[in-house]
C-alpha positions in Angstrom: 163.7 124.2 78.0 160.0 125.1 77.5 157.8 122.1 76.7 157.1 121.4 73.1 153.8 122.6 71.9 151.2 119.8 72.2 149.1 119.3 69.1 146.0 117.3 69.8 143.7 115.8 67.3 140.1 117.1 67.5 137.7 114.9 69.2 135.7 112.7 66.9 132.1 113.6 66.8 129.6 111.2 68.3 128.4 108.5 65.9 125.0 109.4 64.4 124.6 106.0 62.6 121.7 103.7 63.5 122.5 101.3 66.2 120.8 98.5 68.2 122.3 100.1 71.3 120.5 103.4 70.7 117.3 101.7 69.6 117.1 99.6 72.8 118.3 102.3 75.2 114.8 103.2 76.5 111.4 101.6 76.2 109.8 104.3 74.1 112.2 103.9 71.2 111.1 100.4 70.0 107.6 100.5 71.5 106.6 103.8 69.9 108.0 102.5 66.6 106.3 99.1 66.8 103.0 100.4 68.2 102.6 103.2 65.6 103.7 100.9 62.8 101.3 98.2 63.8 98.4 100.7 64.2 99.0 101.7 60.6 99.1 98.1 59.3 96.2 96.8 61.4 93.7 99.5 60.4 94.7 99.1 56.7 94.1 95.4 57.0 90.8 95.9 58.9 89.3 98.3 56.4 90.9 97.4 53.1 91.6 93.6 53.4 89.3 92.2 56.2 89.2 88.8 54.4 92.7 88.0 55.7 91.4 88.2 59.3 90.1 84.6 59.6 92.2 83.1 62.4 90.9 82.1 65.9 91.0 85.8 66.7 89.0 86.9 63.6 87.3 89.9 62.3 86.1 92.5 64.8 87.5 90.4 67.6 91.0 90.9 66.1 90.4 94.5 65.3 89.2 95.4 68.8 92.1 93.5 70.5 94.8 94.9 68.3 93.7 98.5 68.7 93.5 98.3 72.4 96.2 95.9 73.5 98.3 95.9 70.3 98.5 99.7 69.9 97.1 101.8 72.7 98.4 99.8 75.6 101.7 99.1 73.9 102.3 102.9 73.6 101.3 103.3 77.3 103.9 100.6 78.3 106.5 102.4 76.2 105.7 105.7 78.0 105.8 104.1 81.5 109.0 102.3 80.9 110.6 105.6 79.8 109.0 108.0 82.3 109.8 105.7 85.2 113.5 106.1 84.4 113.0 109.9 84.9 110.8 109.5 88.0 113.1 107.0 89.8 116.6 107.5 88.4 116.7 103.9 87.2 116.1 102.6 83.7 113.7 99.6 84.0 114.5 98.0 80.7 117.2 98.4 78.1 119.4 96.3 75.9 118.8 92.6 75.7 115.9 92.5 78.2 114.1 95.2 76.3 114.8 93.2 73.1 113.0 90.2 74.7 110.0 92.4 75.6 109.8 93.4 71.9 110.2 89.8 70.7 107.2 88.7 72.9 105.2 91.5 71.4 106.1 90.6 67.8 105.3 86.9 68.4 101.9 87.9 69.8 101.1 90.1 66.7 102.1 87.4 64.2 100.4 84.6 66.1 97.1 86.4 66.4 97.1 87.3 62.7 98.4 84.2 61.1 99.0 81.4 63.5 95.9 79.2 63.6 95.0 77.4 66.8 98.6 76.7 67.8 99.7 80.2 66.9 96.8 81.6 69.0 98.0 79.9 72.1 101.7 80.8 71.5 100.6 84.4 70.9 98.6 84.4 74.1 101.5 83.1 76.1 103.9 85.7 74.5 101.4 88.5 75.3 101.2 87.5 78.9 105.0 87.3 79.1 105.1 90.8 77.7 102.9 92.1 80.5 104.7 90.2 83.2 108.1 91.5 82.1 106.9 95.1 81.7 105.1 95.1 85.0 108.0 93.4 86.9 110.5 95.8 85.5 108.4 98.8 86.4 107.8 97.4 89.9 111.6 96.9 90.4 112.5 100.6 89.7 109.6 102.2 91.5 110.4 100.2 94.6 114.2 100.8 94.2 113.6 104.5 93.7 111.0 104.7 96.6 108.6 106.3 94.1 105.6 105.7 96.4 103.2 107.7 94.2 103.8 105.2 91.4 103.5 101.9 93.4 100.1 101.2 91.8 101.3 101.4 88.2 102.7 97.9 88.0 99.5 96.5 89.4 97.5 98.4 86.7 99.7 96.9 84.1 99.1 93.4 85.5 95.3 94.2 85.5 95.5 95.2 81.8 97.3 91.9 81.1 94.6 90.0 83.0 91.8 91.8 81.1 93.7 90.9 77.9 93.8 87.2 78.8 90.1 87.1 79.7 89.2 88.8 76.4 91.3 86.2 74.5 89.5 83.4 76.3 86.1 84.8 75.5 87.1 85.4 71.8 88.4 81.8 71.6 85.0 80.5 72.8 83.1 82.8 70.4 81.1 84.4 73.2 80.6 87.9 71.8 78.6 89.3 74.8 81.2 88.2 77.3 84.0 89.4 75.0 82.6 93.0 74.8 82.2 93.1 78.6 85.8 92.1 79.0 86.9 94.6 76.3 85.1 97.3 78.4 87.2 96.2 81.4 90.4 96.7 79.4 89.1 100.0 78.1 88.2 101.3 81.6 91.5 100.0 82.9 93.4 101.9 80.2 91.3 105.0 80.9 92.5 104.9 84.5 96.2 104.7 83.3 95.6 107.5 80.8 93.9 109.8 83.4 96.6 109.2 85.9 99.4 109.9 83.5 97.8 112.9 81.7 96.7 114.6 84.9 100.4 114.7 85.9 102.1 115.5 82.7 99.7 117.9 81.0 100.0 120.7 83.6 103.7 120.2 83.8 104.2 120.3 80.0 101.9 123.4 79.8 103.7 125.4 82.5 107.0 124.6 80.9 106.1 125.7 77.4 103.9 128.8 78.2 105.7 131.5 79.9 104.0 132.7 83.1 101.3 130.0 83.1 100.5 128.7 86.5 98.2 125.6 86.8 97.2 123.9 90.0 98.0 120.2 90.2 94.5 119.3 91.5 95.9 116.4 93.6 92.7 116.0 95.7 90.4 115.9 92.7 92.8 113.5 91.1 92.6 111.2 94.1 88.8 111.3 94.0 88.9 110.6 90.2 91.1 107.6 90.7 88.8 106.2 93.5 85.7 106.4 91.3 87.6 105.0 88.3 88.9 102.0 90.2 85.5 101.6 91.8 83.9 101.4 88.3 86.5 98.9 87.2 85.9 96.7 90.3 82.2 96.8 89.8 82.6 95.8 86.2 84.6 92.7 87.4 81.9 91.9 90.0 79.2 92.2 87.3 81.1 89.6 85.2 81.3 87.3 88.2 77.5 87.5 88.7 77.0 86.9 85.0 78.6 83.4 85.1 76.2 80.4 84.9 75.5 80.9 88.7 74.2 84.4 88.1 70.9 85.6 86.5 71.3 88.3 83.8 69.1 91.3 84.5 68.7 90.5 88.2 68.1 93.3 90.7 71.6 93.1 92.3 73.2 93.3 88.8 71.0 96.3 87.9 72.0 98.1 91.1 75.7 97.4 90.5 75.4 98.6 86.8 73.8 101.8 88.0 76.6 102.3 90.6 79.2 101.6 87.9 77.6 104.1 85.6 77.5 106.7 88.4 81.2 106.1 89.1 82.2 106.6 85.5 80.1 109.7 85.2 81.8 111.2 88.3 85.2 110.4 86.9 84.3 112.0 83.6 82.8 115.2 85.2 86.0 115.6 87.3 88.1 115.3 84.2 86.1 118.1 82.5 86.5 120.2 85.6 90.2 119.6 85.6 90.4 120.8 82.0 88.8 124.1 83.0 91.3 124.7 85.7 94.2 123.9 83.3 93.3 127.2 81.4 92.8 125.7 77.9 92.7 129.1 76.2 96.3 129.8 77.3 97.6 126.9 75.2 95.6 127.4 71.9 98.8 128.8 70.2 100.7 125.6 71.1 99.6 122.5 69.1 101.9 120.3 71.2 99.7 121.2 74.2 96.2 121.7 72.8 96.3 118.2 71.2 96.8 116.8 74.8 93.9 118.8 76.1 91.7 117.6 73.3 92.5 114.0 73.9 91.8 114.3 77.6 88.5 116.0 76.9 87.4 113.2 74.7 88.3 110.6 77.4 86.0 112.5 79.8 83.2 112.7 77.2 83.6 109.0 76.5 83.3 108.1 80.2 80.0 110.0 80.3 78.8 108.2 77.2 79.8 104.9 78.8 77.8 105.8 81.9 74.8 106.5 79.7 75.1 103.2 77.9 75.7 101.1 81.0 72.8 102.7 82.9 70.3 102.2 80.1 69.0 105.7 80.5 68.3 106.0 76.8 65.9 103.8 74.9 67.7 102.1 72.0 65.0 103.6 69.7 66.1 107.2 70.6 68.7 108.8 68.3 68.6 105.5 66.3 70.3 103.9 69.2 73.5 105.9 69.0 73.8 106.6 72.8 72.7 103.1 73.6 75.4 101.4 71.6 78.7 100.3 73.1 80.5 101.4 69.9 79.8 105.0 70.8 81.7 105.1 74.0 84.3 102.7 72.8 85.3 105.0 69.9 84.9 108.2 72.0 87.3 106.8 74.6 89.5 104.6 72.5 89.9 106.6 69.3 88.9 110.2 70.1 90.4 110.1 73.5 93.4 107.7 73.6 94.6 108.1 70.0 94.5 111.9 69.9 96.3 111.9 73.3 98.8 109.4 71.9 99.8 111.3 68.8 100.5 114.3 71.0 102.4 112.2 73.6 104.5 110.3 71.2 105.8 113.5 69.6 106.3 115.5 72.7 107.9 112.8 74.8 110.0 111.4 71.9 111.4 114.9 71.2 112.2 115.4 74.9 113.9 112.0 75.4 115.7 112.2 72.1 117.4 115.5 73.1 115.6 117.4 70.4 114.2 120.9 70.5 110.5 120.9 71.7 109.3 122.3 68.4 107.0 120.9 65.8 107.7 120.9 62.1 105.1 120.9 59.4 104.8 117.1 59.2 104.2 116.8 62.9 101.4 119.4 62.9 100.0 117.7 59.8 99.9 114.4 61.7 97.8 116.0 64.4 95.2 117.3 62.0 95.1 114.0 60.1 94.4 112.2 63.4 91.6 114.6 64.2 90.2 114.1 60.7 90.3 110.3 61.1 88.5 110.6 64.5 85.8 113.0 63.1 85.2 110.7 60.1 85.0 107.6 62.3 82.6 109.1 64.7 80.5 110.3 61.8 80.4 106.7 60.6 78.7 105.6 63.9 75.5 107.1 62.6 74.1 104.5 60.2 73.7 106.0 56.7 74.5 105.2 53.0 77.8 107.1 53.5 79.1 104.8 56.3 81.4 102.7 54.2 82.8 105.8 52.5 83.4 107.5 55.8 85.2 104.4 57.1 87.5 104.3 54.1 88.3 108.0 54.4 88.9 107.7 58.2 91.3 104.8 57.5 93.2 106.8 54.9 93.6 109.7 57.2 94.8 107.4 60.0 97.3 105.7 57.7 98.7 109.1 56.5 98.9 110.3 60.1 100.9 107.4 61.4 102.9 107.2 58.2 104.0 110.8 58.7 104.9 110.1 62.3 107.1 107.1 61.3 108.7 108.9 58.4 109.7 111.8 60.7 110.6 109.9 63.9 112.0 106.5 63.0 115.4 108.0 61.8 115.7 109.6 65.3 114.5 106.6 67.2 117.2 104.3 65.8 120.1 106.8 66.4 121.9 108.0 69.6 120.9 111.3 71.1 122.9 114.3 69.8 124.2 115.0 73.3 125.4 111.4 73.8 123.3 111.1 76.9 121.5 107.7 76.7 119.0 108.1 79.6 118.2 111.5 81.1 117.1 111.0 84.7 116.6 112.9 87.9 117.6 111.9 91.3 115.0 109.9 93.2 114.7 112.6 95.9 113.3 115.0 93.3 110.8 112.5 92.2 108.7 112.9 95.3 108.6 116.6 94.8 107.7 116.6 91.1 106.9 113.1 89.9 105.4 114.5 86.7 108.7 115.8 85.4 109.2 113.4 82.5 110.6 114.9 79.4 
């Protein structure tokens, strides 16, 4: 007797409801969400309600710390925890451990904003635990996956955490000069991470999106760039050691070290501009997802050159009304024009790739790019002292809030849901990592 016809129920579609499992599947999901959300809130507080910033980490101390460590470096950690899963084949943090990382981050943000003296120390402890957990998890997978090219990344994360701690101690003591020196250390350390990541992923993203485009990886120039960047960071640390009570400010050894640090930063910046030329920028002008990354990289290079000028003292403070002699110039060129333009491009491109979405921008995503560029232009214009400075700052903050608000409105619904293809963590095999370590989605 022939078998009876089997009638099977159609497979149920994958759940598309929000879930903690999806949200904590990869580092970028919660950290992109929290970092972008906090950047929106923190700038709104800084510009429109500065009177609430009266804790131990007050005023400009709080603003500088939260923009660098609370936003920019948070996004970088989210990227590294995600890209390392692709580079090594192992997911460094997911589920409950990733939840603990996020909890440390939240405690730090609340403590620095509202906690008073006790809250400040709890927040500082939580911040250090955040860096230790992130760096330790990253180290575990790069060692397990034998990703030798990335062995230095956990150490860079620890260095950023150490710079954070030194900054917090200087802020607690109210030592503004020492605080800004330590902020610069964190800024240069983050620039090293940004240059390292961007030099790998920008050519790869470009060749993948533009048919027929061939871009050299420029490995040798990248190594030279890293050597001079790390040298500049090391010299900055040494200058701080000499500036302790045992050192004499303005001494000849310090002046020589400052000149050497400035030269190292200038070389790193010039190499970055040369790399951009070889990356054929005109070939990507029709791709907003690419030219936004080129633009951010260019501003990091320009900012490094501005930092070199400021540290070397080449310009008299009276020239150009002191614009090139002010640390605020290179801080905003690197930190806002460089990092933040690069970030808005990276958190759209990498989120779409790792969420299993088409690599295509809709109108809101393109609008967020232009709003970030507008915010940067207005903030840089406000560096020139004038009667319009306050208005420019207000307008820059409004453009910033709209930019990140658009990003959150578009991406949060995707970040809290599973991928359409049900694949939680897209990875490559470790053997491929050594051939193409930049192949992060």
